[in-house]
C-alpha positions as CSV (number, residue, x, y, z in Angstrom):
1,X,136.6,-19.6,141.1
2,X,138.0,-16.3,140.2
3,X,140.9,-18.0,138.4
4,X,138.4,-20.0,136.2
5,X,136.4,-16.8,135.3
6,X,139.6,-15.0,134.4
7,X,140.9,-17.8,132.2
8,X,137.5,-18.1,130.5
9,X,137.4,-14.3,129.9
10,X,140.9,-14.3,128.5
11,X,140.1,-17.1,126.1
12,X,137.0,-15.3,124.9
13,X,139.0,-12.1,124.3
14,X,141.6,-14.0,122.3
15,X,139.0,-15.7,120.2
16,X,137.2,-12.4,119.5
17,X,140.5,-10.7,118.6
18,X,141.3,-13.5,116.2
19,X,137.9,-13.2,114.6
20,X,138.2,-9.5,114.1
21,X,141.7,-9.8,112.8
22,X,140.5,-12.5,110.3
23,X,137.7,-10.3,109.1
24,X,140.0,-7.3,108.6
25,X,142.5,-9.4,106.7
26,X,139.6,-10.7,104.5
27,X,138.5,-7.1,103.7
28,X,142.1,-6.1,102.9
29,X,142.5,-9.1,100.6
30,X,139.5,-8.0,98.5
31,X,141.2,-4.6,97.9
32,X,144.8,-5.5,97.0
33,X,147.3,-2.8,96.1
34,X,149.2,-4.9,93.6
35,X,147.3,-5.4,90.3
36,X,149.8,-7.9,89.1
37,X,150.3,-6.3,85.7
38,X,153.2,-6.6,83.3
39,X,153.2,-3.8,80.7
40,X,154.9,-3.8,77.3
41,X,155.7,-1.0,74.9
42,X,155.7,-0.7,71.1
43,X,157.5,2.3,69.5
44,X,157.2,3.1,65.8
45,X,158.3,6.0,63.7
46,X,157.1,6.3,60.1
47,X,158.0,8.8,57.5
48,X,156.6,9.1,54.0
49,X,157.6,11.5,51.2
50,X,155.1,12.4,48.5
51,X,155.9,10.4,45.4
52,X,158.7,8.7,47.4
53,X,160.9,11.8,46.7
54,X,162.9,13.0,49.6
55,X,162.7,16.5,48.3
56,X,159.0,16.6,48.6
57,X,156.8,17.3,51.7
58,X,156.3,14.3,54.0
59,X,154.1,13.0,56.8
60,X,155.8,11.9,60.1
61,X,154.3,9.6,62.7
62,X,155.7,8.8,66.1
63,X,153.7,6.4,68.2
64,X,154.5,5.0,71.6
65,X,152.0,2.5,72.9
66,X,152.1,1.2,76.4
67,X,149.7,-1.6,77.2
68,X,149.0,-4.4,79.7
69,X,150.6,-7.6,78.3
70,X,149.9,-9.9,81.2
71,X,147.7,-9.6,84.3
72,X,147.7,-12.2,87.1
73,X,144.6,-11.0,88.9
74,X,142.3,-9.7,86.1
75,X,141.4,-10.2,82.4
76,X,144.4,-9.1,80.4
77,X,142.6,-9.4,77.0
78,X,139.7,-7.1,78.1
79,X,142.2,-4.6,79.5
80,X,144.2,-4.6,76.2
81,X,141.0,-4.0,74.2
82,X,140.3,-0.9,76.3
83,X,143.8,0.4,75.7
84,X,143.6,-0.2,71.9
85,X,140.2,1.5,71.7
86,X,141.2,4.6,73.7
87,X,144.7,5.1,72.4
88,X,144.7,3.8,68.8
89,X,141.0,4.0,68.0
90,X,137.7,2.1,68.3
91,X,138.1,0.4,65.0
92,X,141.3,-1.3,66.1
93,X,140.3,-2.9,69.4
94,X,139.6,-6.4,67.8
95,X,143.1,-6.6,66.4
96,X,146.3,-7.8,68.0
97,X,148.5,-5.0,69.3
98,X,151.0,-5.3,66.4
99,X,148.3,-5.4,63.8
100,X,146.6,-2.4,65.3
101,X,149.8,-0.3,65.3
102,X,150.8,-1.3,61.8
103,X,147.3,-0.6,60.4
104,X,147.2,2.8,62.1
105,X,150.5,3.8,60.5
106,X,149.3,2.7,57.1
107,X,146.0,4.6,57.5
108,X,147.9,7.7,58.6
109,X,150.0,7.7,55.4
110,X,147.1,6.9,53.2
111,X,145.1,9.8,54.6
112,X,148.1,12.1,54.1
113,X,148.4,11.0,50.4
114,X,144.6,11.5,50.0
115,X,144.8,15.0,51.4
116,X,147.7,15.9,49.2
117,X,145.9,14.6,46.1
118,X,142.8,16.7,47.0
119,X,145.0,19.8,47.5
120,X,146.8,19.3,44.2
121,X,143.5,18.9,42.3
122,X,141.7,21.9,43.8
123,X,144.4,24.4,44.5
124,X,144.5,25.9,40.9
125,X,140.8,26.6,40.9
126,X,139.9,30.3,41.1
127,X,136.6,32.0,41.9
128,X,136.1,32.5,38.1
129,X,135.3,28.7,38.0
130,X,132.7,28.9,40.8
131,X,129.9,27.9,38.4
132,X,131.7,24.8,37.4
133,X,132.7,23.4,40.8
134,X,131.0,22.6,44.1
135,X,131.0,25.3,46.7
136,X,134.1,25.3,48.8
137,X,136.4,23.6,46.2
138,X,137.9,26.8,44.8
139,X,139.9,29.7,46.2
140,X,139.9,33.4,45.4
141,X,142.9,35.2,43.9
142,X,143.8,36.7,47.3
143,X,143.7,33.3,49.1
144,X,145.7,31.7,46.3
145,X,148.6,34.1,47.0
146,X,149.0,32.6,50.5
147,X,149.0,28.9,49.4
148,X,152.3,27.3,48.7
149,X,153.0,25.6,45.4
150,X,153.5,22.3,47.2
151,X,151.5,20.5,49.8
152,X,152.2,20.8,53.5
153,X,154.2,18.4,55.7
154,X,152.2,16.7,58.5
155,X,153.4,15.2,61.8
156,X,151.7,13.4,64.6
157,X,153.0,12.3,68.0
158,X,150.7,9.8,69.8
159,X,151.6,8.3,73.2
160,X,150.1,7.0,76.4
161,X,151.5,6.7,79.9
162,X,150.5,4.9,83.1
163,X,149.7,7.4,85.9
164,X,148.4,5.0,88.6
165,X,148.3,1.2,88.8
166,X,147.0,-0.1,92.1
167,X,143.8,-1.4,93.9
168,X,142.1,-2.8,90.8
169,X,142.4,0.4,88.7
170,X,144.7,1.8,86.0
171,X,144.7,5.5,85.4
172,X,146.3,6.3,82.1
173,X,146.8,9.4,79.9
174,X,146.8,9.7,76.1
175,X,148.6,12.6,74.6
176,X,148.3,13.5,70.9
177,X,150.0,16.3,69.1
178,X,149.1,17.1,65.5
179,X,150.4,19.5,62.9
180,X,148.9,19.7,59.4
181,X,151.0,22.5,58.0
182,X,151.7,25.9,59.3
183,X,153.1,27.0,62.6
184,X,150.2,25.9,64.8
185,X,150.2,22.4,66.4
186,X,147.2,21.0,68.3
187,X,147.7,19.1,71.5
188,X,145.0,16.9,73.1
189,X,145.2,15.2,76.4
190,X,142.7,12.4,77.2
191,X,142.4,10.7,80.6
192,X,141.0,7.3,81.4
193,X,140.4,5.2,84.4
194,X,140.0,1.4,83.8
195,X,138.2,-0.6,86.5
196,X,139.9,-4.0,86.1
197,X,137.2,-5.9,88.0
198,X,134.6,-5.0,85.4
199,X,136.9,-4.4,82.4
200,X,135.2,-1.1,81.8
201,X,136.2,2.6,81.9
202,X,135.0,4.5,85.0
203,X,132.6,7.4,84.5
204,X,132.0,10.4,86.8
205,X,128.8,8.8,87.9
206,X,130.8,5.8,89.2
207,X,132.7,8.2,91.5
208,X,130.3,11.0,92.6
209,X,126.7,11.1,93.9
210,X,123.9,12.8,92.0
211,X,124.3,16.6,91.7
212,X,128.1,16.5,91.7
213,X,128.6,18.7,88.6
214,X,127.4,21.9,90.1
215,X,128.8,21.1,93.5
216,X,132.2,20.7,92.0
217,X,132.2,24.1,90.3
218,X,133.5,26.2,93.3
219,X,135.9,23.4,94.2
220,X,137.4,23.4,90.7
221,X,137.6,27.2,90.7
222,X,139.3,27.2,94.1
223,X,142.0,24.7,93.2
224,X,142.6,26.3,89.8
225,X,143.2,29.6,91.5
226,X,145.6,27.9,93.9
227,X,147.5,26.1,91.1
228,X,148.2,29.4,89.3
229,X,148.9,31.4,92.4
230,X,146.1,34.0,92.0
231,X,143.2,35.0,94.2
232,X,140.3,35.8,91.8
233,X,138.7,34.6,88.6
234,X,139.6,38.0,87.1
235,X,143.3,37.3,87.6
236,X,142.9,34.0,85.9
237,X,141.3,35.7,82.9
238,X,144.2,38.1,82.8
239,X,146.5,35.0,82.4
240,X,144.5,33.8,79.4
241,X,141.6,31.8,81.0
242,X,137.9,32.3,80.2
243,X,134.5,31.1,81.3
244,X,135.8,30.0,84.7
245,X,132.5,31.3,86.3
246,X,130.7,28.5,84.4
247,X,133.4,25.7,84.7
248,X,132.1,22.2,85.2
249,X,133.7,18.7,85.3
250,X,134.4,17.5,81.8
251,X,134.7,13.7,82.3
252,X,138.5,14.0,81.5
253,X,139.9,12.8,84.9
254,X,142.5,10.6,86.5
255,X,142.4,9.1,90.0
256,X,144.9,7.8,92.4
257,X,145.1,7.1,96.2
258,X,145.3,10.9,97.0
259,X,142.7,12.5,94.8
260,X,141.2,13.3,91.4
261,X,142.9,15.2,88.6
262,X,140.9,17.0,85.9
263,X,142.5,18.0,82.6
264,X,140.9,20.8,80.6
265,X,142.3,20.9,77.1
266,X,143.4,24.1,75.4
267,X,140.4,26.0,74.1
268,X,138.0,24.7,76.8
269,X,138.7,27.3,79.4
270,X,142.0,28.7,78.3
271,X,143.8,30.1,75.3
272,X,145.9,27.8,73.1
273,X,149.1,29.6,74.1
274,X,148.8,28.3,77.6
275,X,149.9,24.9,78.9
276,X,147.1,22.3,79.2
277,X,145.5,23.2,82.6
278,X,145.3,20.4,85.2
279,X,143.4,20.7,88.5
280,X,144.2,18.3,91.3
281,X,141.4,17.8,93.9
282,X,142.3,15.9,97.1
283,X,139.7,13.5,98.4
284,X,139.4,15.6,101.6
285,X,137.8,18.3,99.5
286,X,135.1,16.1,97.9
287,X,134.6,13.4,100.5
288,X,130.9,14.3,100.9
289,X,130.4,14.0,97.1
290,X,131.9,10.5,96.7
291,X,129.5,7.6,96.0
292,X,129.3,5.1,98.8
293,X,131.1,1.8,98.4
294,X,132.8,3.0,95.2
295,X,136.4,2.2,94.4
296,X,137.2,5.9,94.9
297,X,135.5,6.0,98.3
298,X,137.7,3.1,99.4
299,X,140.8,4.8,98.1
300,X,139.8,7.9,100.1
301,X,139.7,5.9,103.3
302,X,143.2,4.5,102.8
303,X,144.8,7.5,104.3
């Protein structure tokens, strides 16, 4: 009798173990690491001299566009449209990749030619003609002394890079450097997280529970201090930062399986002379703020 009870108990245990194992495998299968994406890259470099004369100023465009060409598990067309919209621009997302890149280059050159024409027409106008022109279209004698006789050269470097590509999301970063004459160049870094299941970009509200913005302030401050090896906000300000007491999340974030990275562009909380500040926050520091059953809460439980 004991032998039959033992055998029955053993069979039940094996059956339950098999069921639990099957359930766990099903859960894992719904959250696969591999997105099944094949990326492609287009590189272009365009240079245009005013009046097609190599001795004249020029505009110079360098564009490197990385985009999802094929996706086995999700909608590749929807993903490409998001990349076109965020990297190249909203007015290009209905075009093919090649058409979008070519049109962007043509528009860049056309805008440069237009700026040069406006400069050529308006530069000789002095304040003595103020009554004959619209306000702002003339310069004073003092200002005229600082303007060159020929128009400026422009350049732009636009590129994107894949930061994270697993578990149904792509985190990618767009970097744009512009110069429109003079010694000062302007760099902008834009971060995006694409949820491949919905085909939409993730917002902070998809990650955090209500009230997250103020709750993140001391966390951002703490990790910003740590990243720069200082112990107080005053020391950060001595390095060229400002407004850190009022810092809030700015929607410019990346995520991976370890945490969230915020990028604050030059001029937001730091001087233009500094490198673009980035603040990495591990999930362990914000676990209580994460929205339940979100992609990020699942990522936080992987470790």
